[in-house]
Every structure is written in structure tokens, then in C-alpha cells.
C-alpha positions in Angstrom: 0.0 0.3 0.0 1.2 3.4 -1.0 0.8 6.0 1.1 0.4 9.8 -0.4 3.3 12.3 0.7 2.2 15.3 2.7 1.6 18.4 1.0 4.5 20.6 -0.8 4.7 23.2 2.5 4.8 21.0 5.4 7.4 19.2 3.3 9.7 22.0 3.3 9.0 22.7 7.1 9.5 19.5 7.7 13.4 19.7 5.1 13.7 23.3 7.6 13.6 21.6 10.9 16.0 18.5 10.2 18.2 20.9 9.2 17.8 23.3 12.1 18.5 20.4 14.5 21.2 19.1 12.9 24.4 19.1 15.4 26.6 22.2 14.4 29.6 21.0 13.0 33.0 23.8 13.6 34.6 25.1 10.8 38.0 22.8 10.9 39.9 24.7 9.1 39.8 28.1 11.2 40.8 25.6 14.1 44.7 25.4 13.7 46.1 26.6 17.1 43.5 25.7 19.2 44.2 26.1 23.1 41.4 26.5 25.3 37.6 27.6 25.2 35.2 28.9 27.3 31.9 28.7 27.5 29.5 31.9 27.9 26.3 32.5 29.3 23.4 34.7 30.5 24.0 34.7 34.2 21.2 34.3 36.7 18.5 32.3 35.9 18.7 32.7 32.2 19.5 29.0 31.5 16.2 27.6 32.5 15.0 27.3 29.5 18.0 25.4 28.6 18.2 22.1 30.9 20.5 20.7 28.9 23.1 23.6 28.7 22.7 23.9 32.3 23.3 20.6 33.1 26.4 20.9 30.9 27.8 24.3 32.6 27.1 22.9 36.2 28.1 19.3 36.0 31.1 19.0 32.8 32.9 21.7 32.3 34.4 21.5 35.8 35.6 18.3 34.2 36.9 19.4 31.3 40.9 21.3 31.4 41.4 24.1 29.7 37.6 25.3 29.6 36.4 27.6 31.6 32.9 29.5 32.5 32.3 33.3 31.6 28.8 34.6 32.3 27.5 37.3 30.4 24.6 39.5 30.6 22.4 39.0 27.9 23.9 36.3 26.0 22.8 33.0 24.4 25.0 30.2 25.3 28.4 29.6 23.2 31.5 27.9 23.1 34.3 29.7 22.5 37.6 28.6 20.9 40.5 30.4 21.8 44.1 29.9 20.6 47.3 30.5 22.5 47.1 34.1 22.9 43.1 34.4 24.2 42.4 35.2 20.0 38.8 33.6 18.8 39.2 31.0 16.3 35.3 30.5 16.5 32.2 30.5 18.3 29.5 27.4 18.8 26.1 28.2 19.7 25.1 25.5 22.1 21.2 26.5 22.8 19.7 24.0 20.2 22.2 21.0 21.3 22.0 18.8 23.7 24.2 18.2 26.7 26.0 14.5 25.4 26.1 17.0 22.0 28.3 19.3 23.7 30.5 16.4 25.5 31.3 15.1 22.5 32.0 18.0 20.2 34.4 19.3 23.1 36.3 15.7 23.5 36.2 16.0 19.5 37.9 19.0 19.7 40.5 17.2 22.0 39.6 18.9 25.1 40.9 16.3 28.3 38.0 15.5 30.6 39.1 14.1 34.1 37.0 11.9 36.1 36.7 14.3 38.7 37.3 18.5 39.0 39.5 18.1 41.5 42.0 15.7 39.9 45.4 16.7 38.2 46.2 16.8 34.9 48.3 14.0 33.7 51.2 16.1 31.8 51.0 14.8 28.8 47.1 16.5 28.3 48.4 19.9 29.8 48.3 21.4 26.6 45.1 20.1 25.4 43.4 20.9 23.1 46.8 22.2 21.4 48.7 19.3 19.4 51.7 19.6 17.8 52.0 19.3 13.9 53.2 15.3 14.5 50.5 14.7 16.8 47.7 16.5 15.0 44.6 14.7 14.1 44.0 12.7 10.8 41.6 14.8 9.3 40.8 15.7 5.6 39.6 18.9 6.7 42.7 20.1 8.5 
């Protein structure tokens, strides 16, 4: 049995929705020299509607080396990727991402995740996520 397709405007709306919820992918060509990052969010209760981001901010950020939190009035939550001289490399909006997607992205970027906030960082990860030329990821888009 063949079901009829939905009306064309509904198909366009579904396609637009699917594109909007696709996980953000950073521009890997801009990330040479990535050394640290910060998450910028609204202060106070501004994150109540973004429970996934709030959980990441309060529970996960303390576990990552070279990742800090910065409250900015009126700012939508963003992951700001910084170079060695604190120059901004890229901003990644987080408001539509799940906690799991944010954690996957941060780890894909090379940030070291500790088991506990007060755990020491192993010497080989002190410079994470920065990588030397020989330790650079094997990526065709870098």
C-alpha cells in the first residue's frame, strides 16, 4: 500500500526543521592553534529554558581542562574557541544542542576530561587541546 506524500509546504517545513536540529560542526580549517575555550552564558536564571546546556555548565565544565565558564548578561550560550594568545577562533552556539552533543563536540575538539574536578591533569594532556604537528588529528579538512 502506497501512502500519499504530505503537502509540499509541510515537506519544506520538515526539511527546514531537520536542518535546524542538525548538530553544529565547527570549521576545522579555522581551528589551527586551538588551545582553550570558554562557555559564555546569561547569568542567573537565564539558562532555565536550556536545561541541557545548564547541566553541561554546572556538572561537566569543571571536569574539562582548559575550558572555563563566563557569565555575560544577555548572551546566548556559546562555546568560544580560543588560540594560544586568547584570540577568538570560532563561536559555536549551544542553545539547540543536548548535553551529550556538547560533550561529544568538546571531546572531539581534543579537550581532556578528568574523572573528578580536583583530579590532576596528566602531563601529556597539560596543553590539550593544542596538538603539535606530529600529534595533529588525521583529518582531511584540517
